[in-house]
The first five atom37 places (N, CA, C, CB, O) and aatype in JSON, in Angstrom:
{
  "aatype": [12, 10, 15, 3, 13, 18, 10, 15, 7, 11, 1, 5, 10, 10, 1, 0, 9, 4, 15, 19, 10, 4, 7, 7, 16, 7, 0, 10, 10, 5, 10, 16, 0, 5, 10, 10, 6, 10, 16, 6, 0, 10, 15, 1, 10, 16, 14, 5, 10, 10, 0, 10, 16, 0, 5, 10, 15, 9, 13, 19, 1, 11, 10, 12, 17, 13, 16, 7, 1, 12, 14, 10, 17, 14, 7, 19, 10, 1, 7, 4, 6, 5, 13, 0, 14, 8, 13, 0, 0, 6, 14, 0, 8, 13, 17, 3, 10, 15, 1, 2, 13, 17, 14],
  "atom_mask": [
    [1, 1, 1, 1, 1],
    [1, 1, 1, 1, 1],
    [1, 1, 1, 1, 1],
    [1, 1, 1, 1, 1],
    [1, 1, 1, 1, 1],
    [1, 1, 1, 1, 1],
    [1, 1, 1, 1, 1],
    [1, 1, 1, 1, 1],
    [1, 1, 1, 0, 1],
    [1, 1, 1, 1, 1],
    [1, 1, 1, 1, 1],
    [1, 1, 1, 1, 1],
    [1, 1, 1, 1, 1],
    [1, 1, 1, 1, 1],
    [1, 1, 1, 1, 1],
    [1, 1, 1, 1, 1],
    [1, 1, 1, 1, 1],
    [1, 1, 1, 1, 1],
    [1, 1, 1, 1, 1],
    [1, 1, 1, 1, 1],
    [1, 1, 1, 1, 1],
    [1, 1, 1, 1, 1],
    [1, 1, 1, 0, 1],
    [1, 1, 1, 0, 1],
    [1, 1, 1, 1, 1],
    [1, 1, 1, 0, 1],
    [1, 1, 1, 1, 1],
    [1, 1, 1, 1, 1],
    [1, 1, 1, 1, 1],
    [1, 1, 1, 1, 1],
    [1, 1, 1, 1, 1],
    [1, 1, 1, 1, 1],
    [1, 1, 1, 1, 1],
    [1, 1, 1, 1, 1],
    [1, 1, 1, 1, 1],
    [1, 1, 1, 1, 1],
    [1, 1, 1, 1, 1],
    [1, 1, 1, 1, 1],
    [1, 1, 1, 1, 1],
    [1, 1, 1, 1, 1],
    [1, 1, 1, 1, 1],
    [1, 1, 1, 1, 1],
    [1, 1, 1, 1, 1],
    [1, 1, 1, 1, 1],
    [1, 1, 1, 1, 1],
    [1, 1, 1, 1, 1],
    [1, 1, 1, 1, 1],
    [1, 1, 1, 1, 1],
    [1, 1, 1, 1, 1],
    [1, 1, 1, 1, 1],
    [1, 1, 1, 1, 1],
    [1, 1, 1, 1, 1],
    [1, 1, 1, 1, 1],
    [1, 1, 1, 1, 1],
    [1, 1, 1, 1, 1],
    [1, 1, 1, 1, 1],
    [1, 1, 1, 1, 1],
    [1, 1, 1, 1, 1],
    [1, 1, 1, 1, 1],
    [1, 1, 1, 1, 1],
    [1, 1, 1, 1, 1],
    [1, 1, 1, 1, 1],
    [1, 1, 1, 1, 1],
    [1, 1, 1, 1, 1],
    [1, 1, 1, 1, 1],
    [1, 1, 1, 1, 1],
    [1, 1, 1, 1, 1],
    [1, 1, 1, 0, 1],
    [1, 1, 1, 1, 1],
    [1, 1, 1, 1, 1],
    [1, 1, 1, 1, 1],
    [1, 1, 1, 1, 1],
    [1, 1, 1, 1, 1],
    [1, 1, 1, 1, 1],
    [1, 1, 1, 0, 1],
    [1, 1, 1, 1, 1],
    [1, 1, 1, 1, 1],
    [1, 1, 1, 1, 1],
    [1, 1, 1, 0, 1],
    [1, 1, 1, 1, 1],
    [1, 1, 1, 1, 1],
    [1, 1, 1, 1, 1],
    [1, 1, 1, 1, 1],
    [1, 1, 1, 1, 1],
    [1, 1, 1, 1, 1],
    [1, 1, 1, 1, 1],
    [1, 1, 1, 1, 1],
    [1, 1, 1, 1, 1],
    [1, 1, 1, 1, 1],
    [1, 1, 1, 1, 1],
    [1, 1, 1, 1, 1],
    [1, 1, 1, 1, 1],
    [1, 1, 1, 1, 1],
    [1, 1, 1, 1, 1],
    [1, 1, 1, 1, 1],
    [1, 1, 1, 1, 1],
    [1, 1, 1, 1, 1],
    [1, 1, 1, 1, 1],
    [1, 1, 1, 1, 1],
    [1, 1, 1, 1, 1],
    [1, 1, 1, 1, 1],
    [1, 1, 1, 1, 1],
    [1, 1, 1, 1, 1]
  ],
  "atom_positions": [
    [[248.25, 7.58, 29.98], [246.97, 7.92, 30.53], [245.9, 7.88, 29.43], [247.04, 9.3, 31.19], [244.8, 7.38, 29.65]],
    [[246.19, 8.4, 28.29], [245.26, 8.36, 27.18], [245.03, 6.93, 26.7], [245.77, 9.24, 26.02], [243.92, 6.56, 26.32]],
    [[246.09, 6.12, 26.72], [245.95, 4.73, 26.3], [245.08, 3.94, 27.27], [247.32, 4.07, 26.17], [244.35, 3.05, 26.84]],
    [[245.13, 4.24, 28.58], [244.26, 3.59, 29.55], [242.79, 3.92, 29.27], [244.64, 4.0, 30.99], [241.92, 3.06, 29.32]],
    [[242.54, 5.19, 28.98], [241.18, 5.61, 28.66], [240.68, 4.9, 27.39], [241.13, 7.15, 28.48], [239.53, 4.48, 27.3]],
    [[241.58, 4.79, 26.41], [241.23, 4.13, 25.14], [240.92, 2.66, 25.37], [242.39, 4.27, 24.12], [239.93, 2.15, 24.84]],
    [[241.77, 1.96, 26.16], [241.54, 0.54, 26.45], [240.27, 0.33, 27.27], [242.74, -0.06, 27.18], [239.54, -0.63, 27.06]],
    [[240.01, 1.24, 28.21], [238.81, 1.13, 29.02], [237.56, 1.29, 28.15], [238.83, 2.2, 30.14], [236.58, 0.55, 28.31]],
    [[237.59, 2.24, 27.24], [236.46, 2.44, 26.34], [236.26, 1.25, 25.42], [0.0, 0.0, 0.0], [235.14, 0.86, 25.12]],
    [[237.38, 0.69, 24.99], [237.31, -0.47, 24.1], [236.69, -1.66, 24.84], [238.71, -0.83, 23.57], [235.89, -2.4, 24.26]],
    [[237.07, -1.86, 26.1], [236.5, -2.96, 26.89], [235.01, -2.76, 27.13], [237.23, -3.08, 28.24], [234.22, -3.7, 27.05]],
    [[234.63, -1.53, 27.41], [233.21, -1.25, 27.63], [232.39, -1.51, 26.35], [233.01, 0.2, 28.1], [231.29, -2.06, 26.4]],
    [[232.95, -1.1, 25.23], [232.27, -1.33, 23.96], [232.15, -2.82, 23.69], [233.03, -0.64, 22.82], [231.09, -3.3, 23.26]],
    [[233.22, -3.57, 23.94], [233.2, -5.01, 23.74], [232.18, -5.67, 24.67], [234.6, -5.6, 23.97], [231.46, -6.57, 24.26]],
    [[232.13, -5.21, 25.93], [231.13, -5.73, 26.87], [229.7, -5.44, 26.39], [231.35, -5.13, 28.27], [228.82, -6.29, 26.48]],
    [[229.5, -4.25, 25.89], [228.16, -3.88, 25.41], [227.76, -4.73, 24.2], [228.13, -2.38, 25.03], [226.62, -5.19, 24.11]],
    [[228.69, -4.94, 23.29], [228.4, -5.77, 22.11], [228.08, -7.19, 22.54], [229.6, -5.77, 21.13], [227.12, -7.79, 22.04]],
    [[228.86, -7.75, 23.47], [228.6, -9.11, 23.94], [227.25, -9.23, 24.63], [229.71, -9.56, 24.89], [226.53, -10.21, 24.44]],
    [[226.89, -8.23, 25.44], [225.61, -8.31, 26.14], [224.44, -8.23, 25.16], [225.5, -7.2, 27.19], [223.42, -8.89, 25.34]],
    [[224.6, -7.4, 24.12], [223.55, -7.31, 23.1], [223.43, -8.63, 22.36], [223.83, -6.17, 22.12], [222.32, -9.1, 22.12]],
    [[224.55, -9.21, 21.98], [224.52, -10.49, 21.27], [223.93, -11.59, 22.13], [225.92, -10.87, 20.82], [223.12, -12.38, 21.64]],
    [[224.31, -11.65, 23.38], [223.77, -12.68, 24.27], [222.28, -12.47, 24.5], [224.51, -12.69, 25.62], [221.51, -13.43, 24.52]],
    [[221.87, -11.22, 24.67], [220.45, -10.93, 24.85], [219.67, -11.29, 23.61], [0.0, 0.0, 0.0], [218.57, -11.84, 23.71]],
    [[220.21, -11.0, 22.43], [219.55, -11.35, 21.18], [219.44, -12.85, 21.0], [0.0, 0.0, 0.0], [218.42, -13.35, 20.52]],
    [[220.46, -13.56, 21.38], [220.43, -15.02, 21.28], [219.39, -15.6, 22.21], [221.81, -15.61, 21.6], [218.67, -16.53, 21.84]],
    [[219.3, -15.06, 23.43], [218.28, -15.52, 24.37], [216.87, -15.28, 23.85], [0.0, 0.0, 0.0], [216.0, -16.14, 23.98]],
    [[216.66, -14.11, 23.27], [215.34, -13.81, 22.71], [215.02, -14.72, 21.54], [215.26, -12.34, 22.27], [213.88, -15.16, 21.38]],
    [[216.02, -15.02, 20.73], [215.81, -15.91, 19.6], [215.48, -17.32, 20.07], [217.06, -15.94, 18.7], [214.61, -17.98, 19.49]],
    [[216.16, -17.79, 21.11], [215.85, -19.1, 21.67], [214.43, -19.14, 22.25], [216.87, -19.48, 22.74], [213.72, -20.13, 22.1]],
    [[214.04, -18.06, 22.91], [212.69, -18.0, 23.47], [211.65, -18.01, 22.35], [212.53, -16.75, 24.36], [210.62, -18.67, 22.47]],
    [[211.9, -17.27, 21.28], [210.98, -17.25, 20.14], [210.88, -18.63, 19.5], [211.43, -16.22, 19.11], [209.79, -19.06, 19.12]],
    [[212.01, -19.31, 19.37], [212.01, -20.66, 18.79], [211.19, -21.62, 19.65], [213.46, -21.19, 18.64], [210.44, -22.44, 19.12]],
    [[211.32, -21.52, 20.96], [210.54, -22.38, 21.86], [209.04, -22.11, 21.7], [210.97, -22.17, 23.33], [208.23, -23.03, 21.69]],
    [[208.68, -20.83, 21.59], [207.27, -20.49, 21.41], [206.74, -21.0, 20.07], [207.07, -18.98, 21.52], [205.6, -21.45, 19.98]],
    [[207.55, -20.92, 19.03], [207.14, -21.43, 17.73], [206.95, -22.95, 17.77], [208.17, -21.06, 16.66], [206.03, -23.47, 17.14]],
    [[207.8, -23.64, 18.49], [207.63, -25.09, 18.64], [206.33, -25.42, 19.37], [208.83, -25.69, 19.39], [205.63, -26.36, 18.99]],
    [[206.02, -24.67, 20.42], [204.77, -24.9, 21.14], [203.57, -24.65, 20.22], [204.68, -23.99, 22.38], [202.6, -25.41, 20.25]],
    [[203.64, -23.6, 19.42], [202.55, -23.3, 18.49], [202.39, -24.4, 17.45], [202.8, -21.96, 17.79], [201.27, -24.79, 17.12]],
    [[203.5, -24.92, 16.94], [203.45, -26.0, 15.96], [202.81, -27.25, 16.55], [204.86, -26.33, 15.45], [202.0, -27.91, 15.9]],
    [[203.17, -27.58, 17.8], [202.58, -28.74, 18.45], [201.08, -28.55, 18.67], [203.27, -29.0, 19.79], [200.31, -29.49, 18.49]],
    [[200.67, -27.34, 19.05], [199.25, -27.08, 19.25], [198.48, -27.21, 17.93], [199.04, -25.67, 19.86], [197.38, -27.75, 17.91]],
    [[199.05, -26.71, 16.85], [198.4, -26.81, 15.55], [198.31, -28.26, 15.08], [199.15, -25.98, 14.51], [197.32, -28.65, 14.46]],
    [[199.34, -29.06, 15.37], [199.29, -30.46, 14.95], [198.23, -31.23, 15.73], [200.67, -31.12, 15.14], [197.64, -32.18, 15.21]],
    [[197.97, -30.82, 16.98], [196.89, -31.46, 17.74], [195.53, -31.0, 17.25], [197.04, -31.16, 19.24], [194.54, -31.73, 17.37]],
    [[195.45, -29.8, 16.69], [194.18, -29.23, 16.25], [193.77, -29.73, 14.86], [194.28, -27.72, 16.24], [192.58, -29.74, 14.55]],
    [[194.71, -30.13, 14.03], [194.42, -30.52, 12.65], [193.38, -31.63, 12.54], [195.69, -30.95, 11.98], [192.46, -31.47, 11.74]],
    [[193.45, -32.74, 13.27], [192.41, -33.77, 13.14], [191.02, -33.25, 13.5], [192.75, -34.97, 14.02], [190.02, -33.65, 12.89]],
    [[190.95, -32.37, 14.5], [189.66, -31.81, 14.88], [189.11, -30.93, 13.77], [189.78, -31.01, 16.18], [187.9, -30.94, 13.52]],
    [[189.97, -30.18, 13.1], [189.52, -29.34, 11.99], [189.03, -30.19, 10.82], [190.65, -28.42, 11.52], [188.06, -29.82, 10.16]],
    [[189.69, -31.3, 10.56], [189.23, -32.19, 9.49], [187.87, -32.78, 9.8], [190.24, -33.32, 9.27], [187.01, -32.86, 8.92]],
    [[187.66, -33.19, 11.04], [186.36, -33.73, 11.44], [185.28, -32.66, 11.33], [186.42, -34.29, 12.88], [184.17, -32.94, 10.89]],
    [[185.6, -31.44, 11.74], [184.64, -30.35, 11.64], [184.28, -30.06, 10.18], [185.19, -29.09, 12.31], [183.12, -29.79, 9.86]],
    [[185.28, -30.11, 9.3], [185.03, -29.88, 7.87], [184.07, -30.93, 7.31], [186.35, -29.89, 7.09], [183.17, -30.61, 6.54]],
    [[184.27, -32.18, 7.69], [183.38, -33.25, 7.22], [181.95, -33.02, 7.73], [183.89, -34.63, 7.69], [180.99, -33.2, 6.98]],
    [[181.82, -32.63, 8.99], [180.48, -32.38, 9.53], [179.83, -31.18, 8.85], [180.56, -32.14, 11.05], [178.63, -31.19, 8.59]],
    [[180.62, -30.15, 8.55], [180.06, -28.99, 7.85], [179.61, -29.36, 6.44], [181.09, -27.86, 7.79], [178.61, -28.83, 5.95]],
    [[180.35, -30.25, 5.78], [179.96, -30.69, 4.45], [178.6, -31.37, 4.49], [181.02, -31.64, 3.87], [177.75, -31.11, 3.63]],
    [[178.39, -32.23, 5.46], [177.1, -32.91, 5.61], [176.0, -31.89, 5.9], [177.16, -33.98, 6.74], [174.91, -31.96, 5.33]],
    [[176.3, -30.95, 6.79], [175.31, -29.93, 7.13], [174.92, -29.11, 5.91], [175.85, -29.02, 8.23], [173.74, -28.82, 5.71]],
    [[175.89, -28.73, 5.09], [175.6, -27.92, 3.9], [174.74, -28.71, 2.92], [176.9, -27.47, 3.22], [173.82, -28.15, 2.31]],
    [[175.03, -30.01, 2.74], [174.19, -30.82, 1.85], [172.76, -30.87, 2.35], [174.76, -32.25, 1.74], [171.82, -30.75, 1.56]],
    [[172.58, -31.05, 3.65], [171.23, -31.11, 4.21], [170.53, -29.76, 4.05], [171.27, -31.52, 5.7], [169.35, -29.7, 3.71]],
    [[171.27, -28.68, 4.28], [170.7, -27.35, 4.15], [170.27, -27.08, 2.72], [171.7, -26.3, 4.62], [169.22, -26.48, 2.48]],
    [[171.09, -27.5, 1.78], [170.74, -27.3, 0.37], [169.52, -28.13, 0.0], [171.94, -27.66, -0.54], [168.71, -27.7, -0.82]],
    [[169.39, -29.31, 0.59], [168.2, -30.13, 0.32], [166.96, -29.42, 0.84], [168.34, -31.54, 0.97], [165.92, -29.39, 0.17]],
    [[167.07, -28.84, 2.06], [165.93, -28.14, 2.65], [165.53, -26.92, 1.83], [166.26, -27.72, 4.07], [164.35, -26.64, 1.7]],
    [[166.5, -26.21, 1.29], [166.19, -24.98, 0.55], [165.83, -25.25, -0.89], [167.36, -24.03, 0.6], [165.47, -24.33, -1.62]],
    [[165.91, -26.51, -1.33], [165.55, -26.85, -2.7], [166.64, -26.57, -3.7], [0.0, 0.0, 0.0], [166.36, -26.56, -4.91]],
    [[167.83, -26.33, -3.27], [168.93, -26.02, -4.18], [169.81, -27.24, -4.47], [169.78, -24.91, -3.61], [170.92, -27.1, -5.0]],
    [[169.33, -28.4, -4.14], [170.13, -29.6, -4.3], [170.57, -29.87, -5.74], [169.38, -30.76, -3.8], [171.68, -30.37, -5.92]],
    [[169.78, -29.57, -6.78], [170.25, -29.86, -8.14], [171.54, -29.12, -8.52], [169.17, -29.5, -9.13], [172.28, -29.6, -9.38]],
    [[171.82, -27.97, -7.89], [173.05, -27.24, -8.2], [174.28, -27.89, -7.57], [172.93, -25.79, -7.74], [175.39, -27.77, -8.09]],
    [[174.08, -28.56, -6.46], [175.21, -29.08, -5.69], [176.04, -30.13, -6.45], [174.72, -29.69, -4.4], [177.27, -30.02, -6.43]],
    [[175.45, -31.13, -7.12], [176.29, -32.11, -7.83], [177.13, -31.46, -8.92], [175.42, -33.2, -8.44], [178.26, -31.9, -9.16]],
    [[176.62, -30.43, -9.58], [177.4, -29.75, -10.6], [178.61, -29.06, -10.01], [0.0, 0.0, 0.0], [179.68, -29.03, -10.62]],
    [[178.45, -28.51, -8.83], [179.58, -27.87, -8.16], [180.62, -28.92, -7.81], [179.11, -27.12, -6.88], [181.82, -28.71, -7.97]],
    [[180.14, -30.06, -7.31], [181.09, -31.1, -6.92], [181.81, -31.7, -8.12], [180.38, -32.2, -6.16], [182.97, -32.11, -8.0]],
    [[181.15, -31.76, -9.28], [181.82, -32.29, -10.46], [183.05, -31.47, -10.79], [180.87, -32.32, -11.66], [184.06, -32.0, -11.26]],
    [[182.99, -30.17, -10.54], [184.15, -29.32, -10.78], [185.22, -29.45, -9.72], [0.0, 0.0, 0.0], [186.36, -29.04, -9.94]],
    [[184.87, -30.03, -8.58], [185.82, -30.14, -7.47], [186.26, -31.58, -7.23], [185.21, -29.58, -6.21], [186.78, -31.89, -6.16]],
    [[186.06, -32.46, -8.21], [186.39, -33.87, -7.99], [187.87, -34.08, -7.7], [185.99, -34.69, -9.21], [188.24, -35.03, -7.02]],
    [[188.7, -33.2, -8.22], [190.13, -33.36, -7.95], [190.45, -33.13, -6.48], [190.95, -32.4, -8.82], [191.43, -33.66, -5.97]],
    [[189.61, -32.33, -5.79], [189.85, -32.08, -4.38], [189.13, -33.08, -3.5], [189.44, -30.69, -4.02], [189.55, -33.33, -2.37]],
    [[188.04, -33.65, -3.99], [187.26, -34.6, -3.2], [186.86, -35.79, -4.08], [186.0, -33.93, -2.59], [185.7, -35.89, -4.48]],
    [[187.82, -36.68, -4.39], [187.52, -37.78, -5.31], [186.47, -38.75, -4.77], [188.77, -38.53, -5.61], [185.86, -39.47, -5.56]],
    [[186.24, -38.78, -3.46], [185.24, -39.71, -2.93], [183.83, -39.33, -3.37], [185.32, -39.76, -1.4], [182.95, -40.19, -3.4]],
    [[183.59, -38.05, -3.71], [182.27, -37.67, -4.19], [181.98, -38.28, -5.56], [182.14, -36.14, -4.25], [180.84, -38.62, -5.87]],
    [[183.01, -38.42, -6.38], [182.81, -38.96, -7.73], [182.45, -40.44, -7.69], [184.08, -38.76, -8.57], [181.81, -40.94, -8.61]],
    [[182.86, -41.14, -6.64], [182.64, -42.58, -6.55], [181.29, -42.93, -5.93], [183.75, -43.22, -5.76], [180.95, -44.11, -5.83]],
    [[180.52, -41.93, -5.52], [179.25, -42.22, -4.87], [178.22, -42.66, -5.9], [178.75, -41.0, -4.09], [178.25, -42.21, -7.05]],
    [[177.29, -43.54, -5.51], [176.26, -44.01, -6.46], [175.33, -42.87, -6.87], [175.44, -45.16, -5.83], [175.26, -41.83, -6.22]],
    [[174.62, -43.09, -7.96], [173.75, -42.05, -8.51], [172.63, -41.69, -7.53], [173.15, -42.51, -9.83], [172.21, -40.53, -7.48]],
    [[172.16, -42.67, -6.75], [171.05, -42.38, -5.84], [171.52, -41.62, -4.6], [170.37, -43.67, -5.43], [170.71, -41.26, -3.75]],
    [[172.83, -41.37, -4.5], [173.33, -40.66, -3.34], [172.68, -39.29, -3.18], [174.84, -40.51, -3.43], [172.41, -38.84, -2.07]],
    [[172.44, -38.63, -4.32], [171.91, -37.26, -4.26], [170.41, -37.24, -3.96], [172.18, -36.54, -5.58], [169.85, -36.17, -3.73]],
    [[169.77, -38.4, -3.97], [168.37, -38.44, -3.57], [168.33, -38.53, -2.05], [167.61, -39.65, -4.23], [168.25, -39.62, -1.48]],
    [[168.4, -37.39, -1.4], [168.52, -37.37, 0.05], [167.23, -37.76, 0.76], [168.95, -36.0, 0.5], [167.23, -37.94, 1.98]],
    [[166.15, -37.89, 0.02], [164.93, -38.36, 0.68], [165.07, -39.84, 1.05], [163.7, -38.15, -0.23], [164.39, -40.33, 1.95]],
    [[165.98, -40.55, 0.36], [166.17, -41.97, 0.65], [167.22, -42.2, 1.73], [166.56, -42.72, -0.61], [167.1, -43.14, 2.51]],
    [[168.21, -41.38, 1.79], [169.24, -41.56, 2.83], [169.55, -40.22, 3.47], [170.54, -42.19, 2.24], [170.67, -39.7, 3.36]],
    [[168.55, -39.67, 4.13], [168.69, -38.33, 4.66], [169.73, -38.25, 5.77], [167.37, -37.84, 5.18], [170.58, -37.36, 5.77]],
    [[169.68, -39.19, 6.72], [170.65, -39.14, 7.82], [171.74, -40.17, 7.57], [169.96, -39.4, 9.19], [171.48, -41.37, 7.57]],
    [[172.96, -39.71, 7.36], [174.06, -40.66, 7.08], [174.44, -41.48, 8.29], [175.29, -39.91, 6.58], [175.34, -42.31, 8.22]]
  ]
}
């Protein structure tokens, strides 16, 4: 009689452990699916963010020209040439925005 009680308790414990493990696995699979969806959404958003960054760069240059702070801007870019090498290749008259104000 005691051994039946012991085996019954052991089976219940084993059932509980299995249900927890299966539930944990299901939650992990659901989390993985959500992470994949997030990754796909971010990969679709990246080109739009790059385009927005380029437009903001143009806007900031124009704003600096309007405020008269344009002489400081080329010096800042000289320090950032490693991040934006295309700025280093621009002609000297590029910074004269009165000649090519709208790109």
